[in-house]
Residue frames as a rotation matrix with the C-alpha (Angstrom) as fourth column:
UNK 1
0.637 0.345 -0.689 -107.60
-0.611 -0.319 -0.725 -54.22
-0.470 0.883 0.007 -17.17
UNK 2
-0.143 -0.808 -0.571 -104.42
-0.986 0.164 0.016 -55.90
0.081 0.566 -0.821 -18.13
UNK 3
-0.795 -0.121 0.595 -105.36
-0.265 0.951 -0.161 -59.34
-0.546 -0.286 -0.787 -16.71
UNK 4
0.240 0.904 0.355 -108.71
0.037 0.357 -0.934 -59.28
-0.970 0.237 0.052 -18.35
UNK 5
0.545 -0.092 -0.833 -107.16
-0.806 -0.332 -0.491 -58.12
-0.231 0.939 -0.255 -21.66
UNK 6
-0.520 -0.854 -0.026 -104.51
-0.847 0.511 0.145 -60.86
-0.110 0.098 -0.989 -21.36
UNK 7
-0.502 0.414 0.759 -107.03
-0.017 0.873 -0.487 -63.59
-0.865 -0.257 -0.431 -20.65
UNK 8
0.565 0.787 -0.247 -109.20
-0.238 -0.132 -0.962 -62.51
-0.790 0.603 0.113 -23.70
UNK 9
0.240 -0.585 -0.775 -106.14
-0.970 -0.177 -0.167 -62.51
-0.039 0.791 -0.610 -26.00
UNK 10
-0.740 -0.605 0.294 -104.88
-0.604 0.790 0.105 -65.89
-0.296 -0.100 -0.950 -24.77
UNK 11
-0.127 0.784 0.607 -108.42
0.031 0.615 -0.788 -67.39
-0.991 -0.081 -0.103 -25.21
UNK 12
0.729 0.444 -0.521 -108.84
-0.441 -0.278 -0.854 -65.99
-0.524 0.852 -0.007 -28.57
UNK 13
-0.132 -0.844 -0.519 -105.31
-0.988 0.154 0.001 -67.23
0.079 0.513 -0.855 -29.68
UNK 14
-0.797 -0.209 0.566 -105.99
-0.323 0.941 -0.107 -70.82
-0.510 -0.268 -0.817 -28.30
UNK 15
0.162 0.911 0.380 -109.52
0.112 0.365 -0.924 -71.08
-0.980 0.192 -0.043 -29.73
UNK 16
0.729 0.141 -0.670 -108.21
-0.552 -0.457 -0.697 -69.64
-0.405 0.878 -0.255 -33.10
UNK 17
-0.295 -0.892 -0.343 -105.43
-0.954 0.252 0.165 -72.09
-0.060 0.376 -0.925 -33.39
UNK 18
0.489 0.536 -0.688 -106.20
-0.683 0.726 0.080 -75.52
0.542 0.431 0.721 -34.90
UNK 19
0.936 -0.142 0.321 -105.09
-0.129 0.710 0.692 -78.81
-0.326 -0.690 0.646 -33.37
UNK 20
0.559 -0.785 0.268 -101.97
0.789 0.404 -0.463 -78.83
0.255 0.470 0.845 -35.66
UNK 21
-0.014 -0.507 -0.862 -100.99
0.659 -0.653 0.373 -75.40
-0.752 -0.563 0.343 -34.27
UNK 22
-0.647 -0.211 0.733 -101.94
0.729 -0.453 0.513 -73.65
0.224 0.867 0.446 -37.46
UNK 23
-0.234 0.558 -0.796 -103.59
0.446 -0.666 -0.598 -70.15
-0.864 -0.495 -0.093 -37.41
UNK 24
-0.430 0.160 0.888 -105.41
0.840 -0.290 0.459 -68.09
0.331 0.943 -0.010 -39.96
UNK 25
-0.985 0.084 0.148 -106.73
-0.115 -0.971 -0.210 -64.54
0.126 -0.224 0.966 -39.95
UNK 26
-0.167 0.973 -0.161 -110.28
-0.414 0.079 0.907 -65.88
0.895 0.218 0.389 -40.45
UNK 27
0.116 0.229 -0.967 -110.05
0.573 0.779 0.253 -68.31
0.811 -0.583 -0.041 -37.53
UNK 28
-0.722 -0.471 -0.506 -108.68
0.687 -0.407 -0.601 -65.57
0.077 -0.782 0.618 -35.23
UNK 29
-0.833 0.474 0.284 -111.32
-0.404 -0.873 0.272 -63.17
0.377 0.112 0.919 -36.18
UNK 30
0.115 0.927 -0.356 -114.08
-0.263 0.374 0.889 -65.65
0.958 -0.009 0.287 -35.60
UNK 31
-0.090 -0.193 -0.977 -112.53
0.806 0.562 -0.185 -66.57
0.585 -0.804 0.105 -32.27
UNK 32
-0.933 -0.358 -0.031 -112.42
0.330 -0.821 -0.466 -62.96
0.141 -0.445 0.884 -31.36
UNK 33
-0.395 0.903 0.170 -116.08
-0.539 -0.377 0.753 -62.52
0.744 0.206 0.636 -32.14
UNK 34
0.289 0.460 -0.840 -116.94
0.397 0.740 0.542 -65.54
0.871 -0.490 0.031 -29.89
UNK 35
-0.455 -0.468 -0.757 -114.75
0.871 -0.058 -0.488 -64.27
0.184 -0.882 0.435 -26.97
UNK 36
-0.955 0.161 0.250 -116.30
-0.178 -0.983 -0.046 -60.68
0.238 -0.088 0.967 -27.37
UNK 37
-0.070 0.994 -0.090 -119.80
-0.322 0.063 0.945 -62.14
0.944 0.095 0.316 -27.31
UNK 38
0.102 -0.032 -0.994 -118.91
0.760 0.647 0.057 -64.00
0.641 -0.762 0.090 -24.04
UNK 39
-0.753 -0.522 -0.401 -117.45
0.654 -0.525 -0.545 -61.05
0.074 -0.672 0.736 -22.47
UNK 40
-0.751 0.538 0.383 -120.38
-0.358 -0.819 0.449 -58.87
0.555 0.200 0.807 -23.47
UNK 41
0.185 0.852 -0.490 -122.78
0.050 0.490 0.870 -61.38
0.981 -0.185 0.049 -21.94
UNK 42
-0.097 -0.371 -0.923 -120.83
0.940 0.271 -0.208 -61.41
0.327 -0.888 0.323 -18.71
UNK 43
-0.959 -0.273 0.080 -120.70
0.245 -0.934 -0.258 -57.59
0.145 -0.228 0.963 -18.68
UNK 44
-0.377 0.889 0.261 -124.48
-0.442 -0.420 0.793 -57.32
0.814 0.183 0.551 -19.12
UNK 45
0.372 0.445 -0.814 -125.14
0.530 0.619 0.580 -59.80
0.762 -0.648 -0.005 -16.30
UNK 46
-0.436 -0.545 -0.716 -122.89
0.898 -0.203 -0.391 -57.69
0.068 -0.813 0.578 -13.98
UNK 47
-0.906 0.133 0.401 -124.56
-0.070 -0.983 0.168 -54.47
0.417 0.125 0.900 -14.99
UNK 48
0.057 0.982 -0.179 -127.96
-0.035 0.181 0.983 -55.94
0.998 -0.049 0.044 -14.13
UNK 49
0.423 0.113 -0.899 -126.77
0.796 0.429 0.428 -56.63
0.434 -0.896 0.091 -10.64
UNK 50
-0.351 -0.512 -0.784 -125.15
0.763 -0.642 0.078 -53.21
-0.543 -0.570 0.616 -10.21
UNK 51
0.279 0.551 0.786 -127.63
0.928 -0.364 -0.075 -50.80
0.245 0.751 -0.613 -11.88
UNK 52
0.767 0.061 -0.638 -126.24
0.393 -0.832 0.392 -47.82
-0.507 -0.552 -0.662 -9.96
UNK 53
-0.160 -0.926 -0.343 -123.13
-0.066 -0.336 0.939 -47.71
-0.985 0.173 -0.007 -12.22
UNK 54
0.320 0.356 0.878 -124.91
0.763 0.453 -0.462 -48.33
-0.562 0.818 -0.126 -15.57
UNK 55
0.981 0.195 -0.008 -124.49
0.153 -0.794 -0.588 -44.82
-0.121 0.575 -0.809 -16.81
UNK 56
0.319 -0.934 -0.162 -120.69
-0.737 -0.351 0.577 -44.65
-0.596 -0.065 -0.801 -16.14
UNK 57
-0.317 -0.432 0.844 -120.10
0.111 0.867 0.486 -48.13
-0.942 0.248 -0.227 -17.64
UNK 58
0.569 0.565 0.597 -122.28
0.672 0.099 -0.734 -47.26
-0.474 0.819 -0.323 -20.73
UNK 59
0.902 -0.295 -0.315 -120.26
-0.366 -0.910 -0.196 -44.19
-0.229 0.292 -0.929 -21.27
UNK 60
-0.072 -0.965 0.251 -117.05
-0.648 0.237 0.724 -46.25
-0.758 -0.110 -0.642 -21.02
UNK 61
0.004 0.105 0.994 -118.39
0.508 0.856 -0.093 -48.92
-0.861 0.506 -0.050 -23.47
UNK 62
0.861 0.386 0.332 -119.04
0.468 -0.344 -0.814 -46.28
-0.200 0.856 -0.476 -26.13
UNK 63
-0.071 -0.986 0.152 -115.65
0.997 -0.067 0.031 -44.70
-0.021 0.154 0.988 -25.62
UNK 64
0.928 0.307 0.211 -115.08
0.301 -0.952 0.063 -41.12
0.220 0.005 -0.975 -24.65
UNK 65
-0.172 -0.979 0.107 -111.88
0.735 -0.200 -0.648 -38.90
0.656 -0.033 0.754 -24.56
UNK 66
0.028 0.227 0.973 -113.66
-0.125 -0.965 0.229 -36.13
0.992 -0.128 0.001 -22.73
UNK 67
0.923 0.382 0.046 -113.75
-0.138 0.216 0.966 -37.96
0.359 -0.899 0.252 -19.40
UNK 68
0.380 -0.863 -0.333 -110.00
0.854 0.466 -0.233 -38.55
0.356 -0.196 0.914 -19.37
UNK 69
0.986 -0.136 -0.095 -107.73
-0.059 -0.821 0.567 -36.27
-0.156 -0.554 -0.818 -17.12
UNK 70
0.366 -0.923 -0.115 -104.11
-0.664 -0.173 -0.728 -35.52
0.652 0.343 -0.676 -17.12
UNK 71
0.042 -0.228 0.973 -104.03
-0.878 0.457 0.145 -37.72
-0.477 -0.860 -0.181 -14.04
UNK 72
0.791 0.338 0.510 -105.18
-0.088 0.887 -0.452 -40.60
-0.605 0.313 0.732 -16.17
UNK 73
0.822 -0.535 -0.195 -102.44
-0.283 -0.087 -0.955 -39.75
0.494 0.840 -0.223 -18.74
UNK 74
-0.029 -0.888 0.460 -99.80
-0.955 -0.111 -0.276 -39.82
0.296 -0.447 -0.844 -16.10
UNK 75
0.196 0.133 0.971 -101.12
-0.678 0.734 0.036 -43.14
-0.708 -0.666 0.234 -14.84
UNK 76
0.854 0.236 0.463 -101.18
0.116 0.782 -0.612 -44.99
-0.507 0.576 0.641 -18.14
UNK 77
0.749 -0.545 -0.378 -98.10
-0.651 -0.497 -0.573 -43.34
0.124 0.675 -0.727 -19.74
UNK 78
-0.181 -0.936 0.302 -95.47
-0.908 0.277 0.315 -45.71
-0.379 -0.217 -0.900 -18.29
UNK 79
0.032 0.252 0.967 -97.33
0.045 0.966 -0.253 -48.73
-0.998 0.052 0.019 -19.51
UNK 80
0.928 0.372 0.039 -97.76
0.100 -0.145 -0.984 -47.19
-0.360 0.917 -0.172 -22.96
UNK 81
0.517 -0.812 -0.271 -94.16
-0.855 -0.506 -0.114 -46.16
-0.045 0.290 -0.956 -23.17
UNK 82
-0.292 -0.609 0.737 -92.88
-0.622 0.707 0.337 -49.55
-0.726 -0.360 -0.586 -22.06
UNK 83
0.362 0.541 0.759 -95.18
0.277 0.715 -0.642 -51.33
-0.890 0.443 0.109 -24.57
UNK 84
0.971 -0.032 -0.238 -94.18
-0.227 -0.446 -0.866 -49.06
-0.078 0.894 -0.440 -27.48
UNK 85
0.124 -0.991 -0.052 -90.45
-0.969 -0.132 0.208 -49.58
-0.213 0.025 -0.977 -26.72
UNK 86
-0.278 -0.207 0.938 -90.83
-0.230 0.962 0.144 -53.36
-0.933 -0.176 -0.315 -26.62
UNK 87
0.622 0.627 0.470 -92.72
0.315 0.349 -0.883 -53.42
-0.717 0.697 0.019 -29.83
UNK 88
0.859 -0.344 -0.380 -90.41
-0.511 -0.640 -0.575 -51.13
-0.045 0.687 -0.725 -31.64
UNK 89
-0.119 -0.958 0.260 -87.40
-0.899 0.215 0.382 -53.13
-0.422 -0.188 -0.887 -30.53
UNK 90
-0.355 -0.012 0.935 -89.06
-0.014 1.000 0.007 -56.33
-0.935 -0.010 -0.355 -32.01
UNK 91
0.522 0.621 -0.585 -90.12
-0.498 -0.335 -0.800 -54.84
-0.692 0.709 0.134 -35.27
UNK 92
-0.166 -0.652 -0.740 -87.26
-0.984 0.160 0.080 -56.47
0.066 0.741 -0.668 -37.20
UNK 93
-0.925 -0.119 0.361 -87.96
-0.186 0.970 -0.158 -59.85
-0.331 -0.213 -0.919 -35.69
UNK 94
0.052 0.991 0.123 -91.64
-0.071 0.126 -0.989 -59.44
-0.996 0.043 0.077 -36.75
UNK 95
0.308 -0.068 -0.949 -90.50
-0.925 -0.252 -0.283 -58.96
-0.220 0.965 -0.141 -40.27
UNK 96
-0.748 -0.644 -0.160 -88.51
-0.658 0.750 0.061 -62.26
0.081 0.151 -0.985 -40.00
UNK 97
-0.541 0.615 0.573 -91.78
-0.050 0.657 -0.752 -64.01
-0.840 -0.435 -0.325 -38.63
UNK 98
0.203 0.720 -0.663 -93.55
-0.703 -0.364 -0.611 -63.01
-0.681 0.591 0.432 -41.80
UNK 99
-0.331 -0.484 -0.810 -91.62
-0.914 0.379 0.147 -65.63
0.236 0.789 -0.567 -43.76
UNK 100
0.519 0.567 -0.640 -93.04
-0.256 0.817 0.517 -68.43
0.816 -0.105 0.569 -41.73
UNK 101
0.813 -0.177 0.555 -92.15
-0.556 0.049 0.830 -70.10
-0.174 -0.983 -0.059 -38.38
UNK 102
0.743 -0.573 0.346 -89.83
0.559 0.815 0.151 -72.82
-0.368 0.082 0.926 -39.82
UNK 103
0.414 -0.627 0.660 -87.85
0.533 -0.421 -0.734 -70.23
0.738 0.655 0.160 -41.81
UNK 104
0.537 -0.182 0.823 -87.69
-0.550 -0.816 0.178 -67.85
0.639 -0.549 -0.539 -38.86
UNK 105
0.857 -0.248 0.453 -86.37
-0.303 0.470 0.829 -70.71
-0.418 -0.847 0.327 -36.62
UNK 106
0.589 -0.733 0.340 -83.81
0.807 0.553 -0.205 -71.66
-0.037 0.396 0.918 -39.08
UNK 107
0.275 -0.502 0.820 -82.60
0.285 -0.771 -0.569 -68.14
0.918 0.390 -0.069 -39.06
UNK 108
-0.619 -0.644 -0.449 -82.16
0.521 0.091 -0.849 -68.32
0.588 -0.759 0.279 -35.27
UNK 109
-0.517 0.517 0.683 -85.28
-0.630 -0.769 0.106 -66.60
0.580 -0.376 0.723 -34.11
UNK 110
-0.942 0.303 -0.142 -87.02
0.320 0.688 -0.651 -68.02
-0.100 -0.659 -0.746 -31.06
UNK 111
-0.619 0.740 0.262 -90.56
0.090 -0.265 0.960 -67.84
0.780 0.618 0.097 -32.52
UNK 112
0.152 0.736 -0.660 -92.52
0.767 0.333 0.548 -68.74
0.623 -0.589 -0.514 -29.40
UNK 113
-0.304 -0.340 -0.890 -90.54
0.852 -0.516 -0.094 -66.22
-0.427 -0.787 0.446 -27.21
UNK 114
-0.973 -0.228 0.022 -90.94
0.213 -0.865 0.455 -63.41
-0.084 0.447 0.890 -29.67
UNK 115
-0.378 0.913 0.154 -94.59
0.168 -0.096 0.981 -63.93
0.910 0.397 -0.117 -30.23
UNK 116
0.186 0.440 -0.878 -95.26
0.920 0.236 0.313 -64.18
0.345 -0.866 -0.361 -26.50
UNK 117
-0.486 -0.506 -0.713 -93.37
0.746 -0.665 -0.036 -61.07
-0.456 -0.550 0.700 -25.68
UNK 118
-0.956 0.160 0.248 -95.14
0.069 -0.694 0.716 -59.12
0.287 0.701 0.653 -28.45
UNK 119
-0.137 0.975 -0.175 -98.57
0.433 0.218 0.875 -60.26
0.891 0.044 -0.452 -27.45
UNK 120
0.139 0.090 -0.986 -97.94
0.990 -0.042 0.136 -59.36
-0.029 -0.995 -0.095 -23.67
UNK 121
-0.787 -0.440 -0.432 -96.50
0.450 -0.889 0.085 -55.94
-0.421 -0.128 0.898 -24.63
UNK 122
-0.841 0.473 0.262 -99.40
0.019 -0.459 0.888 -55.09
0.540 0.752 0.377 -26.97
UNK 123
0.108 0.874 -0.474 -101.93
0.642 0.303 0.705 -56.29
0.759 -0.380 -0.528 -24.54
UNK 124
-0.222 -0.250 -0.942 -100.33
0.932 -0.339 -0.129 -54.18
-0.287 -0.907 0.308 -21.69
UNK 125
-0.974 -0.183 -0.135 -100.42
0.132 -0.937 0.322 -50.95
-0.186 0.296 0.937 -23.77
UNK 126
-0.640 0.752 0.157 -103.89
-0.034 -0.231 0.972 -51.52
0.767 0.617 0.173 -25.19
UNK 127
0.059 0.622 -0.781 -105.51
0.847 0.383 0.368 -52.62
0.528 -0.683 -0.505 -21.81
UNK 128
-0.543 -0.376 -0.751 -104.03
0.758 -0.604 -0.246 -49.62
-0.361 -0.703 0.613 -19.98
UNK 129
-0.983 0.143 -0.111 -105.49
-0.179 -0.875 0.451 -47.12
-0.033 0.463 0.886 -22.51
UNK 130
-0.362 0.918 -0.166 -108.83
0.120 0.222 0.968 -48.79
0.925 0.330 -0.191 -22.86
UNK 131
-0.225 0.322 -0.920 -109.26
0.971 0.154 -0.183 -48.71
0.083 -0.934 -0.347 -19.02
UNK 132
-0.551 -0.027 -0.834 -109.22
0.402 -0.885 -0.237 -44.95
-0.732 -0.465 0.498 -19.29
UNK 133
-0.872 0.121 -0.474 -110.69
-0.430 -0.652 0.625 -44.14
-0.234 0.749 0.621 -22.64
UNK 134
0.198 0.912 0.360 -113.24
-0.505 0.409 -0.760 -46.83
-0.840 -0.032 0.542 -22.93
UNK 135
-0.078 -0.250 0.965 -113.82
0.548 0.798 0.251 -49.12
-0.833 0.549 0.075 -25.98
UNK 136
0.365 0.124 -0.923 -112.89
-0.579 -0.746 -0.329 -47.25
-0.729 0.654 -0.201 -29.13
UNK 137
0.306 -0.144 0.941 -113.03
0.286 0.957 0.053 -49.79
-0.908 0.253 0.334 -31.90
UNK 138
0.812 0.123 0.570 -111.64
0.538 0.222 -0.813 -50.17
-0.226 0.967 0.114 -35.35
UNK 139
0.763 -0.607 -0.222 -108.72
-0.621 -0.784 0.009 -47.83
-0.180 0.131 -0.975 -34.96
UNK 140
-0.192 -0.908 0.372 -106.29
-0.557 0.412 0.721 -50.76
-0.808 -0.069 -0.585 -34.94
UNK 141
0.164 0.181 0.970 -107.88
0.686 0.686 -0.244 -52.02
-0.709 0.705 -0.012 -38.22
UNK 142
0.941 0.329 0.073 -108.13
0.280 -0.640 -0.715 -48.74
-0.188 0.694 -0.695 -40.12
UNK 143
0.681 -0.694 -0.234 -104.79
-0.654 -0.720 0.233 -47.18
-0.330 -0.006 -0.944 -39.46
UNK 144
-0.100 -0.933 0.345 -102.38
-0.376 0.357 0.855 -50.03
-0.921 -0.044 -0.386 -39.91
UNK 145
0.152 0.298 0.942 -104.11
0.772 0.560 -0.302 -51.27
-0.617 0.773 -0.144 -43.18
UNK 146
0.979 0.204 0.025 -104.00
0.182 -0.805 -0.564 -47.71
-0.095 0.557 -0.825 -44.42
UNK 147
0.460 -0.885 -0.065 -100.36
-0.627 -0.376 0.683 -47.41
-0.629 -0.273 -0.728 -43.49
UNK 148
-0.168 -0.494 0.853 -99.50
0.218 0.826 0.520 -50.63
-0.961 0.273 -0.031 -45.29
UNK 149
0.652 0.507 0.564 -101.11
0.679 -0.057 -0.732 -49.28
-0.339 0.860 -0.381 -48.45
UNK 150
0.971 -0.231 -0.061 -98.73
-0.239 -0.933 -0.271 -46.39
0.006 0.277 -0.961 -48.40
UNK 151
0.329 -0.927 0.179 -95.38
-0.939 -0.302 0.163 -47.61
-0.097 -0.222 -0.970 -47.02
UNK 152
-0.265 -0.505 -0.822 -95.42
-0.556 0.776 -0.297 -51.31
0.787 0.379 -0.486 -47.60
UNK 153
0.741 0.570 -0.355 -95.71
-0.102 0.618 0.780 -54.30
0.663 -0.542 0.516 -45.21
UNK 154
-0.241 -0.897 -0.371 -92.43
0.398 0.258 -0.880 -53.94
0.885 -0.360 0.295 -43.26
UNK 155
0.653 0.488 -0.579 -92.93
0.702 -0.104 0.705 -53.55
0.284 -0.866 -0.411 -39.58
UNK 156
-0.418 -0.842 -0.342 -89.91
0.894 -0.447 0.007 -51.38
-0.158 -0.303 0.940 -39.42
UNK 157
-0.940 0.108 0.323 -92.02
0.025 -0.924 0.382 -48.67
0.340 0.367 0.866 -41.00
UNK 158
-0.209 0.974 -0.086 -95.57
0.219 0.132 0.967 -49.84
0.953 0.183 -0.240 -40.17
UNK 159
0.099 0.227 -0.969 -95.24
0.953 0.258 0.157 -49.82
0.286 -0.939 -0.191 -36.41
UNK 160
-0.605 -0.275 -0.747 -93.89
0.618 -0.754 -0.223 -46.27
-0.502 -0.597 0.626 -35.79
UNK 161
-0.958 0.282 0.048 -95.88
-0.198 -0.775 0.600 -44.59
0.207 0.565 0.799 -38.49
UNK 162
-0.151 0.938 -0.313 -99.14
0.399 0.347 0.849 -46.36
0.905 0.003 -0.426 -37.27
UNK 163
-0.196 0.042 -0.980 -98.41
0.974 -0.103 -0.200 -45.01
-0.109 -0.994 -0.021 -33.81
UNK 164
-0.883 -0.139 -0.448 -98.40
0.143 -0.989 0.024 -41.49
-0.447 -0.043 0.894 -35.16
UNK 165
-0.745 0.661 -0.088 -101.25
-0.302 -0.217 0.928 -41.87
0.594 0.718 0.362 -37.64
UNK 166
-0.294 0.677 -0.674 -103.25
0.748 0.602 0.279 -43.63
0.595 -0.422 -0.684 -34.97
UNK 167
-0.393 0.163 -0.905 -103.13
0.765 -0.488 -0.420 -40.75
-0.511 -0.857 0.067 -32.65
UNK 168
-0.930 0.095 -0.356 -103.75
-0.239 -0.891 0.386 -38.24
-0.281 0.444 0.851 -35.37
UNK 169
-0.612 0.752 -0.246 -106.79
0.037 0.338 0.940 -40.32
0.790 0.566 -0.235 -36.63
UNK 170
-0.301 0.452 -0.840 -108.15
0.924 0.355 -0.141 -40.50
0.234 -0.819 -0.524 -33.08
UNK 171
-0.611 -0.016 -0.792 -108.06
0.372 -0.888 -0.269 -36.81
-0.699 -0.459 0.549 -32.60
UNK 172
-0.926 0.258 -0.274 -109.63
-0.371 -0.498 0.784 -36.17
0.066 0.828 0.557 -35.96
UNK 173
-0.571 0.668 -0.477 -112.39
0.335 0.720 0.608 -38.63
0.749 0.188 -0.635 -35.27
UNK 174
-0.432 0.299 -0.851 -113.17
0.875 -0.088 -0.476 -36.92
-0.217 -0.950 -0.224 -32.01
UNK 175
-0.972 -0.055 -0.229 -113.85
0.001 -0.973 0.229 -33.63
-0.236 0.222 0.946 -33.74
UNK 176
-0.566 0.818 -0.101 -117.25
-0.210 -0.025 0.977 -34.62
0.797 0.574 0.186 -35.44
UNK 177
-0.154 0.576 -0.803 -118.52
0.786 0.563 0.253 -36.12
0.598 -0.593 -0.540 -32.19
UNK 178
-0.463 -0.075 -0.883 -117.99
0.766 -0.535 -0.356 -32.85
-0.446 -0.842 0.305 -30.45
UNK 179
-0.934 -0.015 -0.358 -119.29
-0.144 -0.899 0.414 -30.62
-0.328 0.438 0.837 -33.25
UNK 180
-0.811 0.574 -0.113 -122.20
0.046 0.254 0.966 -32.38
0.583 0.778 -0.232 -35.00
UNK 181
0.085 0.876 -0.474 -124.48
0.651 0.311 0.692 -32.80
0.754 -0.368 -0.544 -31.90
UNK 182
-0.841 -0.535 -0.072 -123.38
0.421 -0.565 -0.710 -29.75
0.339 -0.627 0.701 -29.97
UNK 183
0.057 -0.726 0.686 -123.80
-0.927 -0.293 -0.233 -29.08
0.370 -0.623 -0.689 -27.04
UNK 184
0.808 0.147 0.571 -124.19
-0.378 0.873 0.309 -32.85
-0.453 -0.465 0.761 -26.64
UNK 185
-0.187 -0.961 -0.204 -121.27
-0.918 0.097 0.385 -35.17
-0.351 0.259 -0.900 -27.44
UNK 186
0.855 0.333 -0.398 -121.39
-0.473 0.815 -0.334 -38.18
0.213 0.474 0.854 -29.67
UNK 187
0.556 -0.692 0.460 -118.94
-0.178 0.442 0.879 -40.82
-0.812 -0.571 0.123 -28.16
UNK 188
-0.071 -0.743 -0.665 -115.84
-0.924 -0.202 0.325 -41.21
-0.375 0.638 -0.672 -30.29
UNK 189
-0.711 -0.225 0.667 -116.42
-0.148 0.974 0.172 -45.00
-0.688 0.024 -0.725 -30.32
UNK 190
0.381 0.891 0.245 -119.59
0.324 0.119 -0.939 -44.40
-0.866 0.437 -0.243 -32.37
UNK 191
0.584 -0.179 -0.792 -117.74
-0.674 -0.651 -0.350 -42.21
-0.453 0.738 -0.501 -34.90
UNK 192
-0.426 -0.903 -0.064 -114.92
-0.824 0.357 0.440 -44.80
-0.375 0.240 -0.896 -35.34
UNK 193
-0.385 0.422 0.821 -117.51
0.201 0.907 -0.371 -47.60
-0.901 0.022 -0.434 -35.72
UNK 194
0.696 0.703 -0.144 -119.22
0.021 -0.220 -0.975 -45.76
-0.717 0.676 -0.168 -38.59
UNK 195
0.378 -0.667 -0.643 -115.84
-0.915 -0.374 -0.150 -45.30
-0.140 0.645 -0.751 -40.25
UNK 196
-0.490 -0.800 0.346 -114.31
-0.789 0.576 0.213 -48.65
-0.369 -0.169 -0.914 -39.37
UNK 197
0.029 0.565 0.825 -117.10
-0.083 0.823 -0.561 -51.11
-0.996 -0.053 0.071 -40.24
UNK 198
0.917 0.384 -0.104 -117.35
-0.149 0.091 -0.985 -50.32
-0.369 0.919 0.141 -43.87
UNK 199
0.185 -0.949 -0.253 -113.45
-0.973 -0.140 -0.186 -50.30
0.141 0.281 -0.949 -44.08
UNK 200
-0.406 -0.291 0.866 -113.43
-0.605 0.796 -0.016 -53.72
-0.685 -0.530 -0.500 -42.42
UNK 201
0.463 0.752 0.469 -115.89
-0.023 0.539 -0.842 -55.02
-0.886 0.379 0.267 -44.96
UNK 202
0.847 -0.241 -0.475 -113.91
-0.530 -0.297 -0.794 -53.62
0.050 0.924 -0.379 -47.83
UNK 203
-0.245 -0.960 0.135 -110.83
-0.957 0.262 0.123 -55.31
-0.153 -0.100 -0.983 -46.54
UNK 204
-0.222 0.193 0.956 -112.61
-0.182 0.955 -0.235 -58.69
-0.958 -0.226 -0.176 -46.37
UNK 205
0.828 0.561 0.002 -113.94
-0.036 0.057 -0.998 -58.18
-0.559 0.826 0.068 -49.90
UNK 206
0.548 -0.673 -0.497 -110.59
-0.826 -0.338 -0.452 -57.27
0.136 0.658 -0.741 -51.27
UNK 207
-0.429 -0.732 0.530 -108.85
-0.763 0.608 0.221 -60.33
-0.484 -0.309 -0.819 -49.72
UNK 208
0.149 0.590 0.794 -111.63
0.035 0.799 -0.600 -62.59
-0.988 0.117 0.099 -51.10
UNK 209
0.942 0.201 -0.269 -111.12
-0.239 -0.161 -0.958 -61.24
-0.235 0.966 -0.103 -54.59
UNK 210
0.130 -0.977 -0.168 -107.39
-0.989 -0.139 0.046 -61.62
-0.068 0.160 -0.985 -54.27
UNK 211
-0.379 -0.232 0.896 -107.96
-0.354 0.931 0.092 -65.44
-0.855 -0.283 -0.435 -53.58
């Protein structure tokens, strides 16, 4: 899971970077969409060749917490803790990077090293959790943006608060999936998609109006 996640992140980063080494949120999002489409096509091809595991994989794609066990938690906990510690230790440097690469370099920050460490740590934590819970989308979009609206843009506050709010949001989002269609269960990935897609469109519209 970590290897696949790291490859996807690196490809997205490279595709979303222009020849001059410049990046923008729009180019990275478009690159992410392209990489996701390619990965989905490969996934569909593999599923067609292994029809006996379609049900399990389909459940993983939609995202479920009910299938996770305490054994799974113990398995991914070291990776999540390591990833969290690394990211929290770099939160001040991430604030410095917000002023620009040239300014950060002038302040003595090794921009390439910091960015590489943060990407690898974030990928490790995300991939390990996704391997157990499945694809639960939009949590990483809704929570950090909502936190920024409340506490500002400093990573010293955004990172730790997003960790707590992200966990709380995930638990709350899982409740409707277990209650609305009882005794069946609506995958939590479906619930977060219903909440996250409009929120994402609102963010895009807000940024467009700001320009």
